[in-house]
N, C-alpha and C positions, 0 to 999 in steps of 0.2 A: 797841382801839384795838388805854365804858359806858356796881307802885307800891301796894303795901297799907297799907292801914291797921293799927292794931297791931290785932290779930283779937279781938273779943267772943266767947267762945261760941255766939253765934247766927253771927257773921259768919265766921268759921272752917269752920264747915260749910259753910256756905254757898256759899264759894271753888269746892269741889268738886261741889255737888249743882245749881252755875248749869254746868256745863259737863259732866258725866254724872250718870244717875240712879244714885242711892243716897246713903248717908251714910256718912261717912268713921269714925262710932264702927263698932266690929267687932260684925257680926252674926248671925256663924257659930255652927255647934254647938261644942260641945266637945272634940270633937277636931279642929276646924279652930282653935281659939284652943290650942291644945296646938301649934302648927306656927308661930305668930308667932313672933318674938321677943322679948328682951325690953325693948330699943331698938332703935328707928331711925336707925344712927348715918348721919350725915351728913357727909362730906368737904366744905371751903369752903378753896379757897385765894384767898386774895387779899394785897394788903400793908398789913402791918402796920406797916411800918417803911420810913424813906427819902423821898423827898418825892414818893409815887404813893400815899404812906399818908391823904392826904386824900380820898384815892378810895377805898381800902382799908377802911380805918378806919369810916367810916360806913356801909358794907357791912356791916362786922361786926356794927354796933350794931345793922343791923336783922334782921339773921338773929337775934339773941339775942333779943331785942325778939320778932318773930313765934314764935322756939321755945316763950319761956314763952305766951306767948300760946295758942299751940295745946295746947299739956301741961294749960294748965289746961283746954281744952275736951274733953280727953280723949285728947289725941294723935292720930296717924295712921293709920284703924283701929283705935283702940285702943291702940295704940303710944306711949309716949312718945318723942318725938326729943331727940337729942342729936348737937348739931356740933360737930367738932373742924379746928379752923383750920390751915393752913399759909402762913406769911409766903414772898411770890414773891419779897420784895427778895435773897434771895443769890443768887438766878438760876436759870436751867432746868434745871442738873446736878440742884441741891437740890431743886428741885420735882419733878421726874420720880421722885428715891430717896422723898421723903416721902408720892408718888401710889402708890408700889408698895405702900409701907410702912401705908399708911392701907387698903389694898385685903387685900393677903395677909396682915399681922399686925394688924389693930384689926376688920377684919372690917366695915368700912366697906362700906353698901347702895346706896348714891348719894354720887358726885364732884361737885362745885361746881368748877368750873375756869373760867376766870380773870379777870382783868383787862388784861395784858397778851397782846396780839396772841400776841409769841412763847412767851409761858406754855401759849395753848392748842393753838397748833400744835405743841410738845413732848409735851401732853397729849393730845390729841386720839387718835393712833395707838393711846396705852395703853386706852382706853376698847376700841378693836378686838382688843388683845394680851388683855386681863385679861375682857374679856365683862361690862363694868363700866357700866350706866349714867351716864351724864356729860352734866351739863349745862352748857352753854357760856355761864356768866351774863352776862357780861360785856364779853369781849374782840369788834373789831370786824370783823379783818380776813376779807378774802373768799372767801382761796382755801383755810379747810377744806371747805367741801360744792360747791364749784367745785372740787378738785384732787381729788376722791377721795369713794367711796360709806364711809359710818362709822356701822353700824345700832344701836351705841347713844350716839353724839352728839346733841345735840337743844340750838340757840339758841334763849334763849329770849326774845330781844329782837331788834333789828334789829340791821343791821351796817352796814360803811363805803358801800355803794356808795348805799342809802337817806341815809345820814350827810351824807352829801358831797353826793349829785343835788339835793335837796329846796333845799340853801341855791343852791345854785346856780339853779336855777329862780325862786326866790326874788328873787333880786337881777334876772335878765332879764326879771322880770315887772314889777316896781317898780323897776328903773333900771337901763334895756335901752341907752342909750347910753354907757354907756363904752367906752372904745376902746385901753385900755392896763391891764394888771395884772403886781404881782407876788406872788409869794409866798415867805414865809417858814415850814417847817416842820422840825419835830426831823428831826435825818439817824440813823432808824432806818425800820424797816418801815410801821408806820403812818405818820409823815409822807411816806414814799416812796410808797409805795400811795397813799395819798389825794391826793397830786400828779396821779396819773398818771391816779385815777378824774376828775379834776376838770378836768384839763387834754383829758383825751378826750371828756369831754360837753362843754366848751366848745367844741370846733373842732365840732362835731357840730351842734352847736342857734345858735352864733354864731361863725360861722367870721371871719378876719381880726383878732381880739383878738393886740394885739402885749406879749407876754412881755417887762419891762422888767429885771426881775430874779426869779433863783431862787436861795433862800439857803435853808441846809442845814445850822446850827448842829447843834452837838450838842446829845443830849439832855440836861438836867438843867445849861447852861452858866448862868452864874451872872450873865453880862451881854453884852446883845445892844448896845449902844451901838455897835458897829460898822457890826453892820447895818441900825440903827436910821436912820443918818449914810448909808449908802448910798438908802434907802428914800426918804428925805429928798429927795437928787439927783435919784433916778429920777424921783421925782413920777408914780406911777402913781394912775388914776384908785380903782382897785380894788386892793386889798391882801387876800389868801386865808391863811389860818392855822389848821391843826389842833392848835395848839398846847393845852396840856391839863395841869390843874395847877398848881406852884409856877413853871414856865418862861412859861406865860397869864400869869400874874400879874406877876412879874417885865417881861414884855414890853409888858403893857398900862401896869404904871407908868411905864416907861422911855419908853416910845410916847409918852405921853398929857403928860409932863413938856414932851417937845420937840417937843409942837402936832404931831405928826404927824397923830393923827386929827384935824385939821384940814382935813387938805393930801388924804386920801385916804376913801372907803369901804371901812372893815371887812369882811370876809366870817370867822365866828367859829363854824363848826361845833359846837366841845365846849366853850361860852364857859358854859355855865349852873353850872355845878360850881362855876364858879370866882367867880361873881359876891356872895356872900355875903362873901368875905375884901376882894375890891375895893373893894366897898361904891358911894361916890359917886366912887369915879378911876375907874369907869369910863363914858368921856363917853355921852352919849346921840345915838342916831343912826344906830347899826350895826347891821348882820346877827347876830343870835346863833341859836342852835342848841341842841337837847337831847340826841342821841341817841335820840331817841324822841316821843313825843306825852306827856311828863308832868310839864309846869310844875304849878309849883303853882298858880300862878293859869290853869291850863288854863281856856279859855272858852268848853268845851261837855264836860263830860266823863260819861262813860256812868254815874257813878255818884257824881253830887256829895257826897250824906254819908259816903259810905263814902273817897273820897278828904279832903274836910276832918278825918276822922276820924283818918289816917293822921300827914295832917300836925301835927295837935296832939298828938296821942299822942306821936308824935318831939321833937317840939318842947318839950314836958313831960320829955321824959325827957332827953333831952339836947341843950337849951337853943340850939337852933339847926334851921335849917328842913333834909329831906329834901333830897340833891340825887340825879341822875341815879343814882347808881348803887345808890343805898337802892332806887329805884321797880326798878331793874333786880333787885336783890335779891328783892324782894317779889313781881316777876313768877316769879323760878326757883321759888320758895317755892311762888307759887299752880300754877304749873306740876305741882308735884311730887304737891302735894294731889289736885290733878285725875288726874294718872294712877294714882295707887295708888287712887282712888275709882274707876274706868276698870279697872284692872285684877281688882281686889276681888269687883267687879259680875259680871264676865267670868269671873271663876273661883269663883260660886256662893255667896262668902263665905270662898276659902279664899288663901293667903296668895298674894301673887306671887313668881315666880321672878325672877333675873335677866331671863331670856329675854320672860318675860311681862310685864314691867314698862317696858321696851322698846318692846316692841309695844304696848303703851296709847300711849305719846308719839306713834308715830306718828301725824299727823293730826289730833293734840290740840287742843283750842279752850279757854281756860281766858280769864275772867274777870280783869280790873285793876279798877280804881278810874277809870281813864281808857279805855278800849277795850276790845274784845276781841282777843286774839293767838290766829292758828293758827302751826301748825306745819306746815308742807308733808312731802311724803310723802318730800323728803333729808333732813328735821332741821331746815331753818332758818324761823326764826320769821316772820311778817310784823306789819311793828310801823309804825304810822302815824308822820309825822314831821310836831314842827311846829317854824316859821321864824317868827321877828318881829324888829323893830326896837328895840333897847335903850332904855329911858325909866323914866322915877321917878314912881312914885305916892305915897302917901299910906300906902299900907296896907305896902309893903316899904320896909327902908334901903337896897336896894343894886337894880341894874337889872333890872329882867324886861324882856319883850316884851309892844310894842302890835301891832296892824294883825297878827294872827298867822296865819296859811295854816293849814291842815292838810292835807297830801300824803298821801293813800290810800296806804295799804303797795305796794300792789300797782302803782300808777301809776309808784314809781319804785327797785321793787326786777325784778334782774337773772330772769328766768324760770329754772325750774328745767333743768339741762341745758346752760345757757348760761355762761360765762364771762365775766367784769363788764365788759371793755376790750372783746369783740368784738359785745356788744349794746349799749354806750353808741354805738360808732360809726355804729350803724343807725339813730340819734336824728337826729327832723326837729324844725324847727323850731315846725313847728304843735303839737308838743306842748305848748307853751306853755298854748294856746286851754284845754287840759283842765284847767290847773292852778285850782283853788277859787278867789273869790274872799276879800282878809284878809276878815276877821273883825273891826271896829270896837271898839276900846277901850284 
């Protein structure tokens, strides 16, 4: 702007084994072992306080759970892993200072940054300056790899363009007759950029849609009654919103109370993480997404048993279902495991330096419980996108998607070397013929 299962000894090793040859356990000689660090320090920036902590704390919990399991299985390359967490909430100046401190004073070998797009935009240049491998584990801004080259930075999940384009394609495929639309997004980079992506793609794929309201309330506003009044008066066929966290919960509750959901179809690309909090308040029949392909009720996961273990172990430990930041953290950790295994194997069992570790990420493929993710040559991960319609089942006490479409990553991602807005302008309506059929259920 955001899925491994707790790893058993066997599954922890399988994460890397599925991506590269060679064990995660240290195979080297006495001399190589002496070069290993006593521990592998990983710096992780996430929201630990404030409204965005509804994303950040579950991600922290996931990291702690998975690192416990990795260490029980022997660590990475025989080295135990230790996480050092930084709160994003105090702002980018604080975050940049903490990033430097962790690398320069604490000897962190890998950095994970961040939830906020603003945080990632601030931290990614530090990966260049400090030559430290940095995994962009959750932020969505498309600008990072489209506006420059960052040899030590890698994003291990999708990003804004596929996360917004996939819900638009779902709308055009399933409800193509809308004529009017309104947007209500938070007034900062994510809200503005995601609206530009949506509007550019909509104009290319369905020209002539009339935008009847563009609303950008401040991030963290406590009340949206004024905006809801305007939306009720405008009566758009569709309301697009990339609200997330507490803002989305407030918007849905207030809009449902005033029956706005009965008058317009909502498209909510980031809704999944708020469904548990909303419970039965979230109305059925609206388009929801999850910034990836990791629904707990994924219709066709690559590794169903692994997904089920992760969901169940997380629920047992934290008494809630994992949400997409949990899956994104799992993906980042899986990528790190696979990259270390690849780098160690390439060095004949030796421990990699920063340059060698970064080289291992380039072009890396690594498994998740739901799919396989590839890191392109520019460092951007290719992740499929699932979009569906909110519904209620006996299995979950909150809304989940039905009639899901799995959008292949390559179909909805900007090609390497192009900028999203420029690429979106070239899309043609016949792209809709390539959209897969919904999966019933």
